[in-house]
ROLOMI-476102 format. One line per field, with one value per residue (C-alpha): z, x, y; residue number from 0. Coordinates in steps of 0.05 Angstrom, whole numbers. Layout:
residues N
Z	Z  ...
X	X  ...
Y	Y  ...
i	NUM  ...
This chain:
residues 690
Z	460  386  346  314  381  404  343  355  428  407  356  406  461  415  373  377  373  434  424  463  467  480  504  527  515  565  557  579  556  529  511  542  488  512  584  566  522  576  630  676  716  696  655  716  727  657  651  657  643  593  534  561  627  588  553  569  583  513  446  400  363  429  439  507  505  540  491  430  452  463  396  358  394  381  306  312  330  258  243  196  203  233  235  268  309  384  439  498  568  600  673  685  656  590  526  457  391  365  303  328  287  310  281  305  317  350  413  451  416  437  392  415  385  368  381  357  372  335  366  312  353  305  244  275  290  218  192  238  214  142  153  189  133  82  121  127  53  36  87  98  74  44  -28  -39  -106  -116  -178  -203  -213  -281  -252  -277  -230  -203  -147  -120  -60  -58  -30  -92  -135  -90  -92  -166  -198  -233  -220  -203  -272  -305  -266  -263  -322  -329  -298  -248  -307  -316  -257  -285  -276  -317  -257  -249  -300  -318  -269  -211  -231  -245  -175  -145  -177  -162  -88  -88  -119  -76  -8  -19  -3  -27  11  -8  -40  -112  -157  -193  -238  -225  -280  -288  -302  -235  -208  -135  -85  -50  3  -17  9  -40  -12  -49  -27  -44  -76  -82  -142  -169  -222  -168  -128  -119  -102  -54  -56  0  -9  13  -17  21  -27  23  80  37  23  97  113  60  88  159  133  95  157  198  154  128  155  153  136  78  58  63  96  172  221  221  146  142  192  152  86  118  148  79  45  94  82  7  11  56  10  -54  -23  -39  -2  27  51  104  99  160  144  194  172  200  224  220  294  285  227  265  329  296  239  273  263  201  164  194  167  99  97  114  58  8  33  25  -48  -62  -31  -74  -136  -108  -98  -142  -144  -118  -56  8  31  101  151  222  253  266  215  208  143  125  56  44  -19  -44  -78  -89  -132  -86  -35  -91  -114  -43  -36  -101  -74  -10  -49  -91  -27  5  -59  -60  13  8  -44  -13  2  -7  48  26  36  72  40  86  80  113  100  113  150  130  165  125  149  102  106  123  143  195  220  207  231  232  301  289  220  244  306  267  212  267  298  230  221  285  261  197  240  280  216  198  174  103  90  98  135  130  196  234  302  338  321  362  423  410  398  463  499  471  496  565  564  550  609  653  631  651  719  724  715  767  817  808  781  734  750  730  701  686  638  650  597  597  578  527  547  622  620  679  684  659  653  646  606  641  617  640  655  672  721  709  770  727  664  697  666  601  549  531  458  476  519  495  428  468  510  447  416  481  496  558  535  568  637  628  607  668  713  681  688  762  777  738  778  842  822  802  871  905  862  884  957  946  918  844  823  756  728  673  661  591  581  517  494  445  392  432  494  453  417  464  533  554  560  578  635  661  662  696  749  763  767  815  858  867  870  806  754  682  659  695  646  574  529  472  409  349  284  247  298  291  215  202  214  225  229  285  319  317  350  406  421  422  481  519  504  524  593  601  583  534  471  440  373  383  331  286  217  210  183  129  162  121  138  124  180  224  233  253  303  376  395  436  422  366  385  336  327  354  286  260  323  326  268  266  285  229  174  136  114  186  208  155  177  249  229  186  241  291  243  229  303  317  260  286  357  381  429  401  439  412  432  437  452  469  461  480  407  391  448  426  353  373  418  363  314  362  396  466  500  496  529  522  554  552  605  641  628  646  720  771  797  867  838  793  854  886  821  811  881  868  802  825  877  822  786  760  812  760  692  633
X	6290  6304  6308  6240  6209  6237  6209  6141  6142  6158  6103  6055  6068  6067  6006  5952  5899  5884  5922  5919  5950  5900  5921  5873  5816  5845  5879  5952  5978  5955  5984  5972  5923  5877  5884  5867  5807  5776  5789  5832  5892  5938  5937  5944  5869  5856  5903  5876  5806  5760  5735  5665  5689  5701  5634  5560  5522  5492  5517  5472  5449  5422  5475  5509  5579  5610  5581  5596  5668  5680  5650  5692  5757  5743  5745  5816  5845  5854  5889  5866  5845  5780  5749  5683  5646  5641  5611  5658  5647  5691  5710  5654  5602  5592  5596  5625  5628  5695  5721  5761  5815  5841  5906  5941  6015  6074  6103  6161  6144  6071  6011  5973  5922  5940  5877  5870  5811  5789  5736  5683  5635  5642  5634  5571  5543  5556  5523  5463  5458  5461  5409  5365  5373  5358  5297  5272  5284  5244  5188  5176  5110  5145  5167  5242  5276  5351  5380  5450  5479  5443  5375  5371  5335  5382  5339  5268  5236  5171  5132  5151  5118  5057  5046  5063  5043  5111  5149  5223  5245  5199  5228  5302  5338  5283  5280  5228  5195  5155  5113  5103  5030  5031  5002  5067  5101  5174  5188  5167  5217  5272  5264  5264  5330  5362  5346  5368  5436  5447  5427  5431  5357  5287  5223  5151  5088  5084  5029  5051  5016  5011  5022  4946  4941  4912  4941  4959  4992  5056  5099  5171  5241  5300  5370  5436  5486  5558  5605  5681  5673  5613  5596  5589  5536  5468  5399  5351  5277  5231  5157  5087  5018  4980  4921  4871  4902  4894  4822  4809  4843  4802  4739  4756  4770  4704  4665  4697  4664  4603  4540  4547  4473  4462  4535  4519  4567  4559  4559  4635  4641  4579  4611  4675  4639  4593  4652  4685  4621  4612  4684  4674  4607  4636  4696  4655  4596  4549  4490  4486  4426  4420  4358  4343  4297  4262  4219  4148  4118  4186  4185  4118  4146  4209  4172  4116  4154  4221  4290  4306  4247  4265  4336  4311  4265  4324  4365  4308  4302  4377  4374  4314  4346  4408  4366  4332  4395  4452  4518  4554  4510  4522  4471  4483  4450  4459  4429  4360  4313  4348  4380  4414  4424  4474  4459  4518  4506  4430  4405  4347  4298  4253  4308  4317  4242  4240  4293  4253  4190  4228  4253  4184  4154  4209  4198  4122  4120  4100  4155  4148  4185  4176  4103  4089  4077  4089  4077  4120  4128  4182  4185  4241  4270  4313  4367  4405  4475  4488  4417  4404  4474  4548  4574  4558  4528  4479  4457  4445  4409  4363  4349  4329  4283  4251  4240  4200  4159  4144  4121  4077  4047  4020  4082  4099  4119  4179  4191  4245  4275  4254  4276  4214  4230  4293  4254  4204  4261  4295  4229  4218  4286  4270  4203  4236  4283  4224  4184  4241  4243  4167  4167  4221  4189  4118  4092  4043  3969  3922  3857  3798  3741  3680  3650  3574  3527  3479  3426  3426  3462  3504  3580  3607  3681  3733  3793  3857  3889  3952  3960  4022  4016  4079  4102  4110  4068  4008  3968  4001  3959  3979  3978  4039  4080  4063  4099  4158  4159  4160  4218  4258  4252  4210  4145  4158  4172  4113  4068  4090  4071  4001  3993  4012  3964  3908  3916  3917  3851  3820  3839  3805  3743  3740  3745  3686  3645  3653  3692  3656  3691  3744  3800  3825  3897  3927  3989  4042  4077  4142  4108  4078  4141  4198  4169  4154  4082  4051  4101  4093  4017  4017  4066  4022  3958  3990  4018  3948  3911  3870  3841  3867  3795  3795  3847  3836  3891  3876  3918  3908  3883  3946  3991  3955  3951  4024  4042  3978  4012  4058  4000  3959  4017  4031  3959  3940  3986  3955  3884  3900  3918  3849  3865  3816  3839  3808  3824  3823  3807  3775  3756  3816  3864  3865  3839  3834  3771  3811  3858  3806  3768  3833  3856  3847  3807  3745  3726  3723  3725  3693  3737  3708  3714  3657  3614  3618  3569  3537  3469  3472  3517  3493  3563  3588  3524  3534  3605  3583  3527  3576  3628  3573  3546  3616  3630  3565  3575  3644  3615  3657  3633  3632  3650  3636  3684  3670  3595  3576  3500  3439  3420  3487  3478  3407  3428  3486  3441  3389  3442  3464  3526  3534  3580  3599  3644  3648  3635  3559  3568  3631  3696  3762  3774  3828  3826  3804  3746  3727  3721  3673  3635  3624  3596  3547  3521  3484  3483  3467  3533  3552  3587  3617  3648  3602
Y	3492  3493  3557  3541  3532  3599  3631  3599  3622  3693  3694  3661  3712  3773  3755  3809  3755  3712  3648  3583  3514  3457  3389  3335  3384  3433  3500  3490  3557  3624  3692  3760  3779  3723  3746  3819  3799  3757  3809  3766  3790  3733  3671  3626  3632  3606  3547  3476  3502  3469  3513  3506  3537  3602  3598  3608  3543  3542  3565  3607  3544  3516  3462  3458  3488  3427  3377  3420  3433  3358  3342  3392  3376  3302  3315  3342  3273  3255  3321  3375  3447  3474  3544  3561  3613  3608  3650  3662  3691  3743  3748  3798  3751  3787  3747  3761  3724  3699  3665  3604  3570  3502  3474  3408  3417  3381  3412  3380  3315  3318  3330  3392  3439  3511  3553  3625  3671  3733  3779  3788  3832  3890  3846  3814  3883  3904  3840  3851  3923  3901  3847  3897  3947  3894  3871  3943  3954  3891  3898  3973  3999  4059  4054  4059  4072  4079  4112  4125  4194  4199  4183  4111  4065  4011  3981  3984  3950  3909  3968  4008  3955  3951  4026  4040  3974  3968  3903  3910  3884  3936  3994  3978  4011  4063  4132  4158  4192  4128  4154  4224  4247  4312  4347  4388  4432  4432  4489  4444  4389  4440  4470  4400  4381  4448  4441  4368  4384  4445  4416  4341  4331  4347  4333  4347  4323  4302  4274  4210  4160  4085  4033  4027  4102  4122  4187  4188  4235  4214  4246  4236  4248  4245  4242  4244  4190  4213  4164  4164  4211  4251  4199  4146  4185  4154  4181  4146  4165  4142  4155  4134  4140  4195  4201  4173  4213  4276  4259  4250  4315  4350  4318  4340  4409  4408  4385  4439  4491  4454  4424  4348  4336  4385  4399  4474  4523  4522  4580  4586  4592  4637  4685  4686  4700  4751  4788  4788  4810  4868  4890  4889  4924  4978  4989  4989  5026  4969  4939  4869  4829  4775  4730  4688  4629  4585  4527  4529  4462  4428  4409  4375  4333  4317  4297  4257  4223  4217  4247  4205  4237  4305  4298  4277  4338  4384  4354  4366  4438  4448  4425  4469  4530  4521  4530  4592  4634  4656  4619  4680  4684  4645  4594  4566  4521  4544  4482  4453  4483  4550  4573  4638  4669  4726  4766  4807  4874  4871  4928  4946  4918  4893  4845  4820  4811  4772  4724  4716  4700  4648  4615  4613  4584  4530  4513  4511  4455  4388  4339  4264  4226  4155  4137  4203  4271  4330  4405  4457  4531  4583  4649  4697  4757  4806  4854  4901  4929  4984  5005  4950  4936  4946  4879  4805  4805  4862  4838  4767  4790  4837  4787  4737  4789  4803  4728  4724  4783  4743  4684  4730  4757  4687  4650  4632  4704  4751  4816  4869  4890  4952  4977  4954  4882  4884  4902  4845  4795  4815  4812  4742  4718  4747  4712  4645  4656  4676  4615  4568  4602  4599  4523  4515  4564  4538  4604  4569  4559  4503  4528  4482  4489  4445  4400  4397  4341  4371  4320  4338  4405  4380  4378  4311  4326  4380  4403  4423  4487  4522  4596  4635  4691  4731  4771  4834  4822  4791  4734  4711  4673  4601  4624  4666  4619  4548  4559  4587  4525  4482  4521  4525  4450  4462  4430  4362  4391  4439  4380  4340  4398  4402  4327  4329  4386  4353  4289  4329  4362  4295  4267  4326  4316  4244  4265  4311  4253  4269  4208  4204  4265  4256  4306  4320  4343  4372  4335  4360  4319  4324  4295  4238  4218  4236  4244  4172  4195  4127  4116  4187  4183  4115  4140  4202  4162  4112  4168  4198  4131  4145  4099  4107  4119  4186  4212  4234  4261  4308  4312  4356  4326  4349  4316  4250  4251  4270  4197  4157  4089  4112  4147  4083  4046  4097  4114  4041  4030  4088  4066  3994  4019  4050  4122  4154  4191  4253  4286  4361  4415  4363  4389  4435  4383  4330  4267  4204  4164  4100  4119  4150  4085  4051  4102  4081  4143  4155  4227  4278  4352  4400  4461  4526  4560  4516  4523  4599  4610  4542  4572  4625  4598  4537  4517  4515  4480  4427  4416  4407  4359  4319  4312  4292  4240  4214  4208  4173  4124  4107  4101  4160  4213  4284  4347  4417  4472  4546  4545  4616  4619  4578  4574  4540  4491  4474  4463  4418  4377  4371  4346  4291  4322  4294  4343  4417  4468  4543  4610  4598  4545  4567  4602  4569  4580  4565  4494  4515  4555  4496  4451  4501  4511  4437  4430  4486  4460  4398  4343  4294  4290  4220  4177  4130  4142  4132
i	0  1  2  3  4  5  6  7  8  9  10  11  12  13  14  15  16  17  18  19  20  21  22  23  24  25  26  27  28  29  30  31  32  33  34  35  36  37  38  39  40  41  42  43  44  45  46  47  48  49  50  51  52  53  54  55  56  57  58  59  60  61  62  63  64  65  66  67  68  69  70  71  72  73  74  75  76  77  78  79  80  81  82  83  84  85  86  87  88  89  90  91  92  93  94  95  96  97  98  99  100  101  102  103  104  105  106  107  108  109  110  111  112  113  114  115  116  117  118  119  120  121  122  123  124  125  126  127  128  129  130  131  132  133  134  135  136  137  138  139  140  141  142  143  144  145  146  147  148  149  150  151  152  153  154  155  156  157  158  159  160  161  162  163  164  165  166  167  168  169  170  171  172  173  174  175  176  177  178  179  180  181  182  183  184  185  186  187  188  189  190  191  192  193  194  195  196  197  198  199  200  201  202  203  204  205  206  207  208  209  210  211  212  213  214  215  216  217  218  219  220  221  222  223  224  225  226  227  228  229  230  231  232  233  234  235  236  237  238  239  240  241  242  243  244  245  246  247  248  249  250  251  252  253  254  255  256  257  258  259  260  261  262  263  264  265  266  267  268  269  270  271  272  273  274  275  276  277  278  279  280  281  282  283  284  285  286  287  288  289  290  291  292  293  294  295  296  297  298  299  300  301  302  303  304  305  306  307  308  309  310  311  312  313  314  315  316  317  318  319  320  321  322  323  324  325  326  327  328  329  330  331  332  333  334  335  336  337  338  339  340  341  342  343  344  345  346  347  348  349  350  351  352  353  354  355  356  357  358  359  360  361  362  363  364  365  366  367  368  369  370  371  372  373  374  375  376  377  378  379  380  381  382  383  384  385  386  387  388  389  390  391  392  393  394  395  396  397  398  399  400  401  402  403  404  405  406  407  408  409  410  411  412  413  414  415  416  417  418  419  420  421  422  423  424  425  426  427  428  429  430  431  432  433  434  435  436  437  438  439  440  441  442  443  444  445  446  447  448  449  450  451  452  453  454  455  456  457  458  459  460  461  462  463  464  465  466  467  468  469  470  471  472  473  474  475  476  477  478  479  480  481  482  483  484  485  486  487  488  489  490  491  492  493  494  495  496  497  498  499  500  501  502  503  504  505  506  507  508  509  510  511  512  513  514  515  516  517  518  519  520  521  522  523  524  525  526  527  528  529  530  531  532  533  534  535  536  537  538  539  540  541  542  543  544  545  546  547  548  549  550  551  552  553  554  555  556  557  558  559  560  561  562  563  564  565  566  567  568  569  570  571  572  573  574  575  576  577  578  579  580  581  582  583  584  585  586  587  588  589  590  591  592  593  594  595  596  597  598  599  600  601  602  603  604  605  606  607  608  609  610  611  612  613  614  615  616  617  618  619  620  621  622  623  624  625  626  627  628  629  630  631  632  633  634  635  636  637  638  639  640  641  642  643  644  645  646  647  648  649  650  651  652  653  654  655  656  657  658  659  660  661  662  663  664  665  666  667  668  669  670  671  672  673  674  675  676  677  678  679  680  681  682  683  684  685  686  687  688  689
């Protein structure tokens, strides 16, 4: 072996890089570095192997290792130098990238290829990290701006341009002051830089200005990147536009404390302000007033016209109430049709009363809801601090009690609280609870009042009425508990009970041979619009084997005329099924003759207030004659309510009224008594409906 060959062998064996000798496309020799890198115990297991034997089946470009190795080695026949990247496989099956250098050389008179590997895993990882960082820099939705130690912008990413509107060439060479919004003073920026220089980072929210002049809010983190010397330091700011997020947060915060429909403070904010107002009033020895407002007739509007119109009405009321109170006072909507006003430091009760009067006047004005004009009123209860309560709970409770006293006084008025009201309010709550139990426990009773034919003076029908026999209070009037049922959401279940008992009574009448009797049932707006009335009546009639013509429903004139078009549609379905329709309390509302002739009704009922003095008072008599004439001209039957004397009955018959009911003929009586009463009246009752 020559001296050169010895030197080559020494260099070959001691090289830190894996080194190989390739002859006829096979490894014929390698150094220990190659053995260690591949994880073999000796080089004997590597010799005479093909390069593809130490490689995965495919290279990263998708070409088979065997084919690619043959192709590359084939290019070395003509000599020359070749460097390329190759993926190798270790003894344990893991792979790694290597930079391969092939150099033809002469060894012992033969031409062989000197092959050197360099593991470039670390370099590849660094390149991948750099590529990832570059990709993130280009594609992240956060804006990134890099400045030198003096604050001059040296680089920005595409998101910076998208957020600010400044192109990269417009920003580079400038300072971040091009984004200054003038929303922050110099102290703000001075504190920002002081913290950044002291700690190496600043994070927070800052208002900046886009190129188009629009001010926006951004959340920003600025980090100092040290350099080899202070002048080489850089600053990286990463930010995103949080303007819309802030708006949403503010909206969520607003909704947490405000009514979504009227934008007025809700119960939560009202409680907070009332607690604060009480604390101030107590400290300053001032007074404070709580006004609890409930809209009268709102439920009728909501039930007859629908929730959209009800919501529109509440919005109008909210706007009106704002103008009726001072800016320093709190106006709140608790929910439904309940509003509360908190007056701070009123001079005296007269000032509070004046505010209440302004509110009532504002509420009482008619409201145009599209093509419909509605009228509602307001009842207000007033509680004063410290006279009527020392905390939020007692003031609200007592103002609520006073509000119910105002309703009891005739509505559209206000009342100051007194101790007796608390008792009545608590009694009312107990009565609601008892009523719910009474419906569940069947403590109600069906009463029936006969209707009399004025021509024959014989029973021709009846009206179903409900009575409540309270186990402790005795018989309770419908005038007391029907409004409670409406307010407490019990009217539908109560109405279904009345309907069931009425059908039961009709079935018993039929068994006794009086199949010609028709039963009238009073229906509320809630039942008509929300209670699936047609389906309920059909199911009840079918259950008792009754014809639809044996049933008549009565609705008040005001209920029908609040939304005549809707009433025509709903009542038309009922009437088409054979059920007759009566308008109760006719003459007390504001009927339009144009609508009246279109309504699918069969009967007009003259309100008892006109019948009471019809035989003595010419005005009442004229009203009765007019209603009777109107009914006859529209081919409607007419029923007079509240007939108490023979003279009244005779006059009504003379004027052409067909039917009457009242104490003169018979008082309302329990259903069982009614069945006995009917039997005793005559054996000549009609056997078929007229």
